[in-house]
C-alpha positions in Angstrom: -25.6 3.0 27.5 -22.5 1.8 27.7 -23.4 -0.7 25.4 -24.7 1.8 22.8 -21.7 3.6 22.8 -19.1 0.7 22.6 -21.1 -0.5 20.1 -20.7 2.8 17.6 -17.3 2.8 18.4 -16.9 0.0 16.9 -19.2 0.8 13.7 -17.4 4.2 13.4 -14.2 2.6 13.4 -15.0 0.1 11.0 -16.6 3.2 8.5 -12.8 5.1 9.2 -11.0 1.8 8.1 -13.3 1.7 5.1 -11.9 4.9 4.4 -8.4 4.3 4.5 -9.0 1.5 2.0 -10.5 3.4 -0.4 -7.7 6.1 0.0 -5.1 3.6 -0.7 -6.9 2.0 -3.4 -7.3 5.7 -5.1 -3.8 6.7 -4.5 -2.4 3.1 -6.0 -4.7 3.2 -8.9 -3.2 6.6 -9.7 0.5 6.4 -9.1 1.3 2.0 -8.5 -0.8 0.6 -11.0 0.9 1.0 -14.4 4.0 -0.7 -13.2 2.7 -3.1 -10.6 -0.2 -4.8 -13.4 0.7 -7.5 -15.2 0.4 -4.9 -18.4 3.2 -2.8 -16.8 6.7 -2.7 -15.9 8.6 -6.2 -16.6 10.8 -7.5 -13.8 8.8 -5.9 -11.1 6.7 -7.5 -8.4 2.8 -7.6 -9.8 0.4 -6.7 -7.1 -1.0 -9.4 -5.6 1.8 -11.7 -6.4 2.9 -13.1 -2.8 5.4 -15.2 -4.3 7.6 -12.2 -6.0 6.9 -10.1 -2.7 8.0 -12.0 -0.1 11.5 -11.8 -0.4 11.0 -8.0 -0.3 8.7 -8.3 2.2 11.4 -10.2 4.7 13.3 -7.1 4.8 10.7 -5.1 7.0 8.3 -2.8 6.1 10.3 0.0 6.9 13.0 -1.1 4.8 10.5 -1.4 1.9 9.8 2.0 2.3 13.1 3.6 2.7 13.1 1.8 -0.8 10.6 3.2 -2.2 11.6 7.1 -1.0 15.0 6.2 -2.5 14.0 4.9 -5.8 15.0 1.3 -6.9 15.8 0.3 -10.5 13.6 1.9 -13.0 11.5 3.2 -10.1 11.9 6.7 -9.0 12.1 8.1 -5.8 9.0 7.7 -4.2 7.2 6.2 -7.2 4.9 8.1 -8.9 3.4 9.7 -5.3 5.3 12.4 -4.6 3.1 13.6 -2.0 2.7 10.7 0.1 3.6 9.6 3.2 5.5 7.1 4.9 2.3 5.7 6.4 1.0 6.0 2.6 3.5 4.1 1.3 3.4 1.5 3.7 -0.4 0.8 3.3 0.5 0.7 -0.7 3.2 -1.6 0.0 1.1 -3.9 1.9 -1.7 -3.4 -0.7 0.2 -4.6 -3.5 1.9 -7.6 -1.5 -1.5 -8.7 0.3 -4.0 -7.2 -1.5 -5.2 -6.0 2.1 
């Protein structure tokens, strides 16, 4: 019985992770993709371009979230996601920087 419960808990954790990834992808598609893709704005890091994101990520995720919330360059405060939480911004940044 314990093994069954353990297996079910791992499965539930996997489903929860899939939901988080789908939610992050949905926010990205609605709020970030226009500017952070190859056809988007010039001179900003493109999603999946590890070299462009490396110096930014070296600042630390907390500093990156603060930068998004304050706005930077052509990006307005909170980018295009006025209702995002700090955790969602962190997930979006990680997704754009690493594809994960």
